[in-house]
N, C-alpha and C positions, 0 to 999 in steps of 0.2 A: 427442444434443446439439441445439443450436438451429439445425438445418438448415431448420427450418420457416419458410417464407416468409410464413406467415399470422399469426404471433405479433404481438401488439400492439407498436407501436414504443415503444422505451424510449430515454431520453436517452443519447447517445453521450458518453462522459466525456472522451476525448482523441482527437486525430486517429488514425484507423485502428482504433479499438477497436469490436468488434462485440458486440452483445448484452449490455450491461452497464449497471447502474444508475449514475447520476451520483454522484460522491463527495460533492457538496454536500448530497445528500439522505440521506446515511448516518446511521443511528440507532445509537449505541453500545449494546451490551447493558448492562442495568442490574444484573444479578446478579454479585456479586463472584467466584463460582466460575467463571462463564463468562468474565468479563474476564481472570482469571488464566490460564485454559486457552487463551484466544485469543492471549494474549501468548506463551505457550509454543509454540503451534502455528505462529505466524508465524516462529519461530526454526527450524523444521524445514526450510523453504525448498524441498525437492524431494520431490514425491510421484509415485508410479507410478499412472497412470490406465489403466484397462482397460475397453474396450467389448467384450463377448462375449455371444453368445446363439446359439440354433439358427440364426438368420438368417445367421450367418457362413458357412454352407454354400453360400449363394447368392452370397456376395461382394457384398452389397447395401449401400446407404447406411443402415445401422442399420435402424430400423423404417419408414422413410419410404415405401417402395413401397406400404404399406397406406393411405397418406393421399392422397386424390385431388388435393388442392390442392398437394401437393408437386410435382405435374407430372411431366413427362417426365424431368427431371434425376435424379430418385430411382430411375429404372429404367434408367439409362444402361448399367449393367453386365449387364443381361440382357434386351436387346431381342429376343432370340430367341423370346420367348413373349408371348402376349396379356396386357395389364395385369390383367384380371380373373382370368385363369388364374394369373398370377404371385402375386396376393394369396392365392389359395387354397394355392398351393404354399408360400408363405412361412409361412402359418399352420400348415401341416402339417410344417414342418421339425422340430418337437419329436419327431416319430415316427421320425426318422432321426438325431437328435443323439446321438452316441456318442463323445465325445472320450477315447478309451481311453489316450492318451498324457499326459493331464492329471496333473501331479505338483505339488500345491501347495507341497510342501517345496522342490522345485527352483526354482519361481518365486520363493519368498521368499528363498532363499539368493542367487539371482541379483540380486534387488532390493537386498539389503544390499550385495553386492559392487559394484553399480553406483552406490552412494551415495544411494539413496532412503531417505527417513525415514518415509514413510507410504504406504498403499494407498488408492486411490479406485477402487472396483470397482462395475460396474453390477449391482446386485441385481435391478433390473427396468427395462427401457427402455419406450418408449411402446407397444410391441406387447403389453405386459402379461404376457409370459412371465417367471416367477419363477425366478431361479437359486438359490433357497433353498427350504427345506422349509416352505412356508406351509400353514396350515390353511384358507385362504380360497378356494383355487381348485385345480383339478387341472391347470391350465395351468402346469406347473412341472417342474423338472428331476428331481424325485423321484417323479413320477407313473408309473404302470405302463405308460402308452403311450409313455414316453420310454425307449429302450433303455439309457440310462446309469443308470437308477434302481437297478440291481443292483450298480453299482460301489461300491467302498469309499469313494470320494470323491464319491459322488452328490450330497450336499448341498454344492454347490460353494462357496457363500458361507461356510458354517460351517467348512469345511476350509481355505479360504483365510485366514479371519480367524485361526484357530488357528495356522497355519503362519507367517503374517507377524508375529503377536505373539511367537511363539517366537524370531524373529530380531530382536526389539526394535523393530519398526515399528508406527506408530500406524494407526488405522483411520478412514477417511472413507467413509461409506455413500452411494453414488449411488442415488437412488430417483426414478423418474419419477412425477409427479403425474397426467398423462394416462394412461389405460389403455384402449387401443383394443380390448382383448379383453373388457372388462367389459360386461355387459349393462346396467349402470347408467350407463355413460358414452356409448358408442355404442349407444343403446337401440334394438332392432329395431322397436319399435312406433312410433317417430318417423321411420321411413324411412331413406334412405341417409345415410351419413356422408361429408362432403366435406372437412372440415378437421380440424386437430388438436384443435379444441375439442369439447366434448360436442355431440351433434346435437339438443339441445333447450335451452331456457332454464330454468335451475334455479329461477327464481322462479315460473315457470308450472307446473312439475312438482316441487314440493318433496319429495314422497314418494319419487320416484325418486332425486333428488339426495341425499337423506338416506341412502339405502342405499349410494350410492357413497362418501359421507363416512365412514360407519362401516366400510366395506370398506377404505378407505385408511388410516384410523386403526389398524385391526387389523394391517395389514401393517407399518406403521411401528413399532408397538409390538412386533411379533414381532422385527423387526430390531434393536431396541434393548433387548431383554430375553432373547432366546434365545442370543445369541452373545457374551456378555460385554461388556466395556467397548468403547464406540465413542466416537470423539473428535469427529466431525463428521457431521451429517445434511445431505447435499448434495442438494437437491431441484431436479430439472430439470423443464422444461415450464412456463415462465412464462405460457403461454396460460391455465393454470388460475389464475385470480385473481378476486377479487370483482367487479371492474369490467368483466369480460368474461362476458356471459351469466349474471351473478350466480354464477359458479363459485367459491364460497367453501368451502374444505374445513375451515374453522375450525382452521387450523394451530395457533393459540395453545393451544387446548384440549389437543391431544395432546402438544405440546411441554412444556407446563407439567406435565402428568401424568408425563411421562418424567423431567423434571428434579426433580420432587418425590419420585421413587421410585428409579429405577435409575441415572440418569445426570445428576447435578446440574450437571456441568460442560459439558453438551452444547452445542457450537457448532452453529448452524443457518445454512444457506445457502439461503434461498428465492430462487433466482436470478431476477433482473430484476424482482422484485415490489417490493422496497424495504421499509422499515419495520423494526420491531424484530426480525424473524426473518430478516433478511438480514445476518448478522454478518460475512460476507465477500462482496465483490463480485467478479465473475468474468468478465473479458475472455475471449473465445473466439477461438482461432486468430489471436491478435494480441497485441501488447505495447503498452502506452501509450507515447506519445512523450515523456512526462515523468514525474517522480516523483509518486506518488499518496499522500497522507498518511493514508489510511484502510486497513484490512485488505483485501487483494486477492490473487487467485490467478488467473494466466493458465492456461487449459487449452489445450495445444498438442499436436500430433501428431508422433510420430517420423517417420511417413511423410506421405502427403497426406490420409489419411482417418482417422476415428475408429474405423471398423469394418474388418473384414478384407476386403481386396481382393487378388485373385490378381496384379494388375498393379501393386501399390503399390511404391514405392521409398523407402527410409529416408533421412533427413538424415544427414550425416556426423557423426562424433564432434566435429569442430571446430565445426560449426554448432550442435550441442547445447550445447557448452561456452559458446559466445558468447551463445546464447539465455539460458542460466541466469544468466550474469553480468549481462546487460542487465536481466532481471527482478528479480534481487536488488538491484542497485544502485538501482532505482527503487522499492524497498520491498515487492516482491511475493513470493509463492510461485509455483513452477512445478509444475503438474500435467501431467506428460508422458505422453501416451497411446501405448501399444503395443497392437497388435491380435493376440490369440491366433488361431491357426489352428483350423479346425473339428476337427482331431484332438487338440487339447490341447497341441500344441507351440507355442513362440514362434518367429516367423520369424527365421531365422538372420542375415540381413543387418541387421535391426533390433537384434538382440541384440549383434552386433559393434559397432554404434555406441554402444549403451548401455555396453558394457564399456569403450570408449574414454573415455566420460564418467566412469565410475567410477574408472578409472586416474588421470585428471587430478585428480579430487576427493580421492583418497588423498593427494596431494601439496599441493593448494591449498585443500582444504575449510575450512581455518582461516579463510579470508577470506570464506567463503560462509555456513556454518551459524551460527545464533544471532547474526548481525550485525544492525546497524541502518543506516539510510540515512545518508549523509554527503555534504554539499555538496562539489563541484558535481554529485554523483550520476553522471551519464554526460555527460562533457564533449564537446561538439562543437567547441569553440573550439581545443582543443589535443590533437591526436593521438588523439582518441576514447577517452581513458582513462575507466575506471569506478571508483567509490569505494564502500567500505563501512567500517564501524567496529565495534569490539568491545573491551571491557576496556581502554579508553584508547588503543588502537592504531588506526591507519588502514591499510586495505588498498587498494592501487591495482593495477588490472588493465590490462595491455596485451594486446590481442587481435591475434594474427597472422592476416593475411587469407588467405594461401594457403600450402599446405605448402612449395612451392618457394621461398617468400619468408620463411622463418623467420629473419629478421634484424631488428634494432632500428634506429631512426634513431640518428644519432651522439649526440644528446642527448635525454634525456627530461626533460620539465618537469612536475612534479607540483604541482598547485594546492593548496598547504598553507600556511596562515598561521602556525600556532603553531610554535615552534622545535623541530625534530626533533633527536633525539640518536643515532638508529641506524636504518639501513635494511637489511633483509635480503631477499634473493631466496629465496622459499619453495622453489623448484625444487631448489636445491642447498645452501641454508643460507649462501650467500656474503654476507658483510657488505660493503656498498658505500660507497665514498667519495662525498660529495656537497657541494654548496654551496647555501646558502639565502639568498634576499634577495627583498624586495618581494613576499612572499606566494607565492613559487615555490621548489620544490626542483629543482635542476639535477643530473642524473646523467650523467656521461660513460659511455656504454655500451661503450666499448672495453675496460673492465675486466670486463665481464660474459661469463662462459663460456656458450656456446650449446649445450654438450653436454647432450643429453637434453631439449631444448625441445619442448613439444607444445602447440599450440592457443592458449595464452595464458599469460603470466607474471603472477605476483602478487608485489608488493613490499609488505613489512610495514614500516610506519613507526612508530617508537616515540618517546615523548616523556619528558621529565623528569617524575618522579612529582609534582613540585610544580606542573607546568603543567597547565592544563585540557586534557583530551584531546579530539581530534576537531576537525572544521571546523564542527560544528553540524549541524542538520537531522535529529536523531535522531527516531525514530518515537514 
């Protein structure tokens, strides 16, 4: 992820959003198949993101200890060793990586139970280690020097994709454009590597850069041809861009080949670079303060880090539910990252929070999945209510702030202008009495049963079929 402090600055779209292109620069895809698939993908709303690699054994900040410019912060969890020694230890983690508890079928079943609709998995992070069976390098999980290579699930990416598709989930392919293990990126003939960028100017050494371009194209084509249908190509590492050391990987060439052959619908997310191949913009570890009218996906962590840390602590189920509501009401998808352990298990405390999220979605998911934005989106003026809409109905969420305060204010005021005919509480199917005037629906909450309340309530508002549905503001 974009922990890299050296990446080129990109516009900040809304207060508090890190590492994301500005929506006013968004270029919609021109291909009808991509447009249609993007519309479908936006309706999925919730994806399971996973950062996993041999480096998880060190409990490090992903690949960043290898990068000198990442500084001391990236080695915060293993200051017991010399930085140069730590780099070598990190690079050799492939020789001890043996996650014998890895069960892709269990991960996929859990994801479905928790309400996820797609998988976003790190096929390769910046360290260059491939979690798939590539023909381009031996720095991979299926190589003979990796003890896991004899396991029946050794091709981790291939087995995960098959298992998640079997559970009905879509596939988003995380792939790092920087590759700090490649001799064509951090090329030894050009001296030390200090930053996340290549350690030479591609314009001055085109023959070396061309080898890296072909290497990268081959890996992307492997991932989009060997493993069946993929829905999104999610490219991290915005430091690789034509206006930075002329690092142009000619992404259009490989994308158009893929779309012309195996994946005509392919959504591409060239993070922070902009242009026609950034079909989704991606706020990282933050949520925009207002609705965004273009396709976007926040990547957030269940705990505090994207990669596995022995000292990490997960957010509560209530926090995850509130986060999802906030993202969806503002028009986005949520890619929620959980960090697998080095042994292949998922951390139990994080799983418990995800199960709580899934339990809530089983009851209230109707107001989340396949919805569109609905003004006033997330209201700060009245009770912090959040709004979505679908099939002519409006869904209004009230988020409970603390477990011990699971109670409603005496009156709820829903900002709805069109005449409503029925309001139902999704939690228990209770039909509620209400009055409506001056663009507001007033509900006396004394009629509402609080039995079984969890995290947030969702109110379904229905209208006469002859009336125009919604408050406007659809995507």
